[in-house]
Every structure is written in C-alpha cells, then in structure tokens.
C-alpha positions, 0 to 999 in steps of 0.5 A, a space after each residue: 872216434 878212434 877205436 881201441 883194439 885189444 891184442 889178439 889171443 894167440 895160442 902156442 904150439 900150433 902151426 904158424 899162419 902163412 905170412 904172404 899172399 901175392 897178387 899172383 896167388 890170388 889170381 891163381 886161386 884154385 890151382 893149388 887146391 890146398 888153399 882157398 884164398 878168395 870168396 867164391 873160390 876165385 875172382 870169377 866168383 864161380 863157387 866151383 872146385 874141380 876137386 872130385 875125391 868126394 863124389 856122388 859114389 862115396 859122399 855117403 861116407 862124408 863125416 865131420 872131422 872137427 867142429 869148433 864154436 865161433 863164440 857168436 850168436 849174431 849169425 854166420 854168413 861168411 865163408 872161411 878162407 884157407 892158406 898154408 894149413 890155416 883157416 881164417 874166419 870172420 863174424 860180427 864179434 871175432 876174427 880168428 885163425 884155426 888149424 885146418 887139421 885139428 880145428 884148434 884156434 891159433 889166434 882170435 881178435 875181438 871186433 871193437 865197435 864205437 859206443 852206441 852203435 845201433 846195429 851192435 847186437 845184429 852185426 854180421 859179415 858176408 863174403 869171406 875174409 880178404 887176405 893179401 901180402 901177409 894181412 887180413 882185411 875186413 869191415 866192421 858194422 860201424 864202418 871201419 876197414 881193418 887190417 890185421 897181421 895174418 900171423 898173429 891177428 894183431 891190428 895193423 891199421 883201421 880206417 873209418 869210411 862212413 858215419 853210422 849216425 848217418 845211416 851207413 853200416 857195413 857187412 860186405 867183404 872188400 876185394 883186392 884187385 891189381 894191388 888195390 883194396 876196394 870196399 863198399 857200404 850198406 844202408 840203402 833203406 836209409 838216407 844214404 848215398 852209395 859209394 866204393 872206396 879204393 885203398 892202399 892195402 899196406 898203409 890204409 891210405 884212401 886212393 879214391 872214392 866213386 859214388 854210385 849216385 852222380 852229383 849234378 853235372 856228372 854223367 847220369 845226373 840227368 836221371 835225377 830231378 833237377 833243383 832237388 837234393 834227391 841225389 844226396 840220399 838216393 841209395 845205390 848201396 854196395 853191400 855185396 862184393 865184386 868180381 875181377 877180370 885181370 885180363 880186362 883189369 875191370 872190377 864188376 860191382 853191383 849196386 842196390 836199390 834207389 832211395 826212397 822206394 816211392 818214386 815221386 821224390 825221384 821224379 819217377 826217373 831211372 835214378 842211375 846208378 842204382 840197381 846196376 852193375 858198374 865196371 870200374 878200373 881198380 887203380 882209379 875208380 873210373 866207371 868204364 861201363 854200366 848196365 842198369 837192371 831195374 831203372 826207377 827201382 820201386 821194388 827194393 830189387 838190389 843188383 848187389 849179388 855177385 857177378 859170375 865171370 865166364 867164357 861162353 860159346 854164343 852163336 859160334 863165338 866165344 864171349 867174355 860174359 858176366 852172369 847175375 841172378 838178380 833180386 828182381 827175378 831175372 837171370 842176366 848174361 852181359 858182355 863184360 867187355 862193354 856191359 851190353 845185355 846178351 840174355 835175360 830170363 826169369 828164374 823164379 816167378 816174376 809179375 812186375 815185368 813181362 820180359 826184358 827188351 834185348 834191344 833196349 835192355 829195359 824191363 817191359 813193365 806190367 800193370 803192377 807199377 801203375 797200381 802201386 803208383 795209384 796207391 794200391 797195395 800190390 804183391 810183387 813177385 819175387 820179393 827177391 830172386 835169392 837171399 844175397 848168397 852166392 850161386 854156383 856155376 859149373 864151367 864144364 856144363 854152362 849151368 848155374 845152381 841157385 836157390 830162388 825164393 818164390 814169395 811176394 813182396 807186399 807193399 803200398 805207398 806210405 804217407 809223405 814225410 820229410 827225409 831225415 839223414 840216418 833214418 829209415 825213409 823207404 816211403 812204403 808200408 810193407 808187410 809179410 805174406 802168409 805162409 801156410 804149412 807145406 807151402 812151396 816157398 823156393 827151390 834149388 835149381 839147375 839153370 841154363 842162363 843163355 836159354 832160361 831152361 831149368 834142367 831140374 828143380 827141387 822145391 823147398 817148403 815152409 822155409 826158403 834157402 839162405 845158403 850159398 851153393 858150391 859145385 864140385 868136380 865130383 858131381 855134387 852141389 853143396 848147400 844148406 837149409 835154414 833148418 840146419 841141414 848141410 846138404 850134398 845134391 846130385 848136380 844132374 838131378 837135384 836129389 839129396 845124396 847126403 845131409 848132416 844136421 848142424 846146430 843152427 841154421 846154415 846161412 853161409 857158403 861152403 868151401 872145399 880144399 885139400 890137406 895132405 892129399 885129402 879133400 875136405 869140405 867146410 861150412 859155417 852154421 849159425 842163424 843170422 841176417 834179417 830175412 833168415 831171422 824173420 823166417 826161422 828166428 822162432 824155430 832155430 837155436 842161435 850160436 855160431 860154429 864151423 864144421 869140417 868134413 872128410 870121407 870116412 875110410 872104407 
C-alpha cells in the first residue's frame, strides 16, 4: 500500500536548517562541537564528548533553558542530533526540527502508517535521526524507510522494505557509511528472517540485501537442520544500529536471538548468524567476518547492542577493537580487523555460563541449559545485560560506563505448536520475577572491559535503568532513571552530583554540544519501550518532552 504523506508544518521567522552534511562532516563528528551529527556522537559509538565547560566543579549550576512538548505519548527512546543551530528529533508520531537557542519548533512532519498496523499505538524509535546531504532519514514501525528534506521536513521518498503482516516491524536508526544508507529490522520474537538493506540515499534505490540467516548452501547453512524450513523464520533481527570504521571500511552490526527460543526445531545447532556481530562492506553488504556471542541462543540474549570502536593498548601492542555489553551478561572485546575474541568478562550476574573460552570463543554452559531442555522452569541470569541503550566509553580512561540489570529471565518450554508466519512463536512460556520494595535490580557501573574489574558501582533499587550514558571531558556521566530524574554522576565514584526531575521516564540517551560558545546538554523524556512500560507503566505519567540545560551564570 502506498502511503500518503502530509506536508510538514513550517513556522516562519526562525533560523533555516542547514542544507547539507558531507560524509567528511559525519566522519569528523565531534570536532565541531556545535554539531552532533550521528547517534552516540560519532560512528565509533563511544557516547563521549571532550566538552568540559560543564564539569564536576560547576554542575550544580546546571538549569533548564528550554523545554518543549514532543506531542507524543508512546515513548521517547531516541537522542536528537544538531546541525547548524537546529536540533532534529524523531519519535513514533513525528519528525521535527527545533531551534537550539529557543526550543521553538521550525517544522514538524507527521508519521503516516498503513491502516491496521498492529503496533500503531506502541510505535517508537531508537537511536537518533540520520542526516546526510541535506536529508533526514528514519524508519517507521510499519517498515518504511523515509527521506525528508532537512530544510522543510518535506518527504522526498519512501521505500517499503518488509510487511508488518509477516511479523516485521522497525524501530532502529539507519546509518550512512561510505555513501550508502544501511537499515535494519525487528521481529525476532516472531516468525521472521533477519536482514540488512543498503540504499542509495539520493534516490531510495535498493543496492543490496544481506540476510542474517543463510539459505541452504550458503556459508553457515550447516548450522541449521537439513531438510527443514527452520532457516526461513530463524530470527537474527537487526533492531539496533551499527558502528563504522572508515579506515577499514567496515560496518559492525549486531544480530538478535534465534527463533524459536526452543532449540529443538533448530536441531540444537549454533543457528548462524543469530546473536552475532557481522562486519560488512557498506558498498556491497558482503560479510567479511563475524563472531557469534551465544551459539544456539535459547535465552533471547540478542547481540544487537552497539559495538563501541576503540584503539586499546593490549600486551604492549595497540589494537583496533570493538567492545559490546552483550545482553547475555558478558562484556566482550573483539579485534575489529578479524572479529576474533580478545577478552570477555561478566558485567552483571550470570548463571547460564561459567565463562567464555578464549581459545574457541564459545561460552562454557552450566546446567541451566540441560534443565531447560528437560522441561524445567529455569531462572536465567541476566534477563538482559542492559536494556538496549548505549553505554559510554571514555577513551582517555579506557573505561566503559553502563547500566546493567540484575534480574532473571524465568522460562520453560511451551507445548509444541505450528509456526505461523507473522505470529509469535518463541516456543517458551515466560513469567516475570517478583520484585520486593527495596530490592537491588541493577547498577550504574564503571567497568574495565579488558580486566573485568568494576571501578565502582551504584546500586539501583525497585527499577533498573533504561537510559543511555554520556561521558564528558568534564568528568561527568549523564544518564537518567525510569522515575524521571536526569542525572550527572561523578565519573570517578558514581556519586550523583546533580539531578533534575523531568515529567516522565528518561529512556533516551543525552547529547552535549556548544552554541555561541556555551555548552548545552539535552535529553528526551517520555516513558516508552516494552520493558520500561512493564516496569514503570503504572508508576509514571506519559508524554514526550525535550529538555535542554546550560549553566546558570554565577
């Protein structure tokens, strides 16, 4: 069905948005601190800014300078981007441009969905708007990739890449790498087959598609049962966003769980390329190398969280690495030139594996898997390492700042049933753990990914975190809580140095930038996302808003 897009609402007498962003500008994101052009503040996905005008010594003077409603009650999970004094925002209802100095809307374009879309009332976007060459790119929950004119919000083209009736939906931000627009999809709990698409950003022409589940005869197909259609709906969704190394010209993208979670229809095999990282050529979609974090994933431990790119000194040698806080509870360090394992350490409670064999790269399973396969109800720690939000990495300290959960996943095998395209078919019966008032359910941590040492931890009671982290040169870690507080933590101790109560839950990731020589910090507030809704849906009001803060003059 072809969509009919309404014209954007454009307000006059406001600064005109910038018209172009070159690939060089995107690659150098962070060097001009007036702009934040990519999610996680750079293709390396470090969520780090060297800005230090707001610091540990003066953060108590941080005050809101403007707040604007985002006219959306379905959740704010995406960070904004900034270009030439204009902030761009996406959510499940709107795409908008906002003047960074005043918070005044410049233009606003509604999201149009196909009639009958099952997720129309629970649509949200992760990541950030993607801007390139005068255009803003985003996905909609009903699987359309949309290009809007950056100056006006006018829709330039749309491309449908999957059918929601077949279980596909979309929440992640595309990225631009070597001039190619790359987008993913969601639906790993349904009967889907994961993929990534490469597009011409000027015309919307599809350049390639790379499936995350190999067809019979393709490399990796021997990890699926022969004479079976299991690969056709084997999962491996790509529902978060990738990172990019321009020197190696490789995009790193994580894949999600195997489908179903019950391993028997999959023959109990590794089920490539689920729960893996793929290194791909952006021009062709060719898989150059991969690493599978959780072979034969039966725990729903997606590997879709971002891969942070860094250069680390290891045994006297500088190595190009990627770091991931995996949903399975381990923090991994891989060589990003060949996807080989360097280190893996638990960063929260883990009981499904006793460790990761550095020689083989495989987890050393405990009895949890055998008990699950025998039909017992099992408690699997963790239910998730972190709740699908960016961690931060300070390249000067070599430390990761993350918000792990400390809760189990409780599940058992369900009675067998036929898989139906487009319908839920996990093959398990799951239930939520009981949380008593005052229970510790998660942490803020500073973590050394090479040694596995926690430099500090701050326990979270009652509600775990669903907000991303931002580290700054001012010695601060900005993040948020489901109870609505926006926080600044001391990067050396984890102590809360400042907080501000927003109107709803903080589920997004902060950004920081400069404007006319002054440093600002911005965060979106608005309860949204399945787990955040489950945890805080009865405790917090809904409604999206965007907050921007600066230092109050002395």
